[in-house]
N, C-alpha and C positions, 0 to 999 in steps of 0.2 A: 504494499499499500504506499501511498505518498508519505505516510508518517515514518517509514523506515524501509530501506532497501539494502540488499546486498547487490553485487554487480550484476549477477544473472537475473535477479528479481526486477531490477530496473529495466533491463533489456526486455524481459517478458512483458512487463507492464506497458512500456512504450509501444512495442510492436502490436500488442493486442488492441490498442487504440486505432491502429491502422488495419485491423482485420486480419492480422498475421499471427497464427498460433505457433509459438516456439516452445520448446521444452523449458522446464523450470531451472535446470542447472547449466553451468558453463559446459560441462561434459556433453550434454545433449545439444546445446546450441551450436557447438563447433561443427556439428554434422547437419545443420539446418540449411545448407546451401553448398555452393561450389567454393572450394579453397582457392584463394587468389593471393597475389603478393601484396604486401603492405603498400607499396608504391602504386598499385592499381586500384586501391580502395577509393570509393566515392561515397557521397552522403547516403546513409542508409545501410551501408555495409557494416559488418561487425569486425572489430579488431580483437585479437586474442593474444595473451601472453602465456608462454610455455610451449611445449612441443604439441604438434597435432596428435590428438588422442589422449593427451593429458594436460590440456590447458587449465590454468588456474585463475585467470582473470579475463573479463570481457568488457568492451565498451562499444558505443555506437559511433560510427564515423559521421562527421558533420561536413566533410569536404575540406579540401585545402590542408590536409594533414592534421585537422583538429578532430576532437572526439568529446563525447560526454560519457561520464562514468560515475558510479557510486564507489568512491575510493576506499574508505575505511570506516569502522564503527564510530558513530557520533559526528562524522563530518557531513557537510552538505554535498549533494550531487554537484559535480563540478565539470568544467571543461578542461581539456589538456591538449597537448601537442605531441605528435610522434617524434619530434626533435628532442623533447625533454624526457619522455618515457616511451621508448620504442616498442611497439608490439612485435610479436614473433611471426604472425601471419594474419590474414584476413579471410572473411567468408562473405560471399555475395548471396544474400537471401532473395529468392524470387519475389518480385513485387515490393521491394523494400525501399523504394526511393521516397524520401521525405522532403517536404517543402520547408526545410529548416536551414538557416545559416547561423553561424556562430554569434553574430551580433544580436539576432532576434532571440536566440536561446538565452543569452546572458540577460537580456532585458525582461524576459518572461519567466525565468526560473522561479518556481514557487519557493518562497522562503521556508516553507515547512518540509521540503524534501530533505530527509535525513538518511544517512546510511546505517544499515543494521547488518551485522554479521550473524548469520544463523548457523548453528552447529550442523555439520553434515552437508552444507551447501557451499558451492564456490561461486 
């Protein structure tokens, strides 16, 4: 819920608002589309950290090397850059192009979006 997310929970929540049903965990989300390079990622693609098959973190690409993620327990949902925290690979999810850019996201980010680490989930 918007009151607390882990990284994969945020991804599931956002994609569900666009009618796309992804799995709940980082493990299942890495198989939700076609694996692509980080350099090929576009807005709506997913970035993953860790090796394919055992990813431990996920974020949503916003385009231009920017992404949105739920970083750590107690922190707000935030944006980041592949130049400062580089993903290992990306996945293109069918039908996942979002009409979001980094400036719009920063202006509209709900203040109540908090990150929550749930035991057993990545």
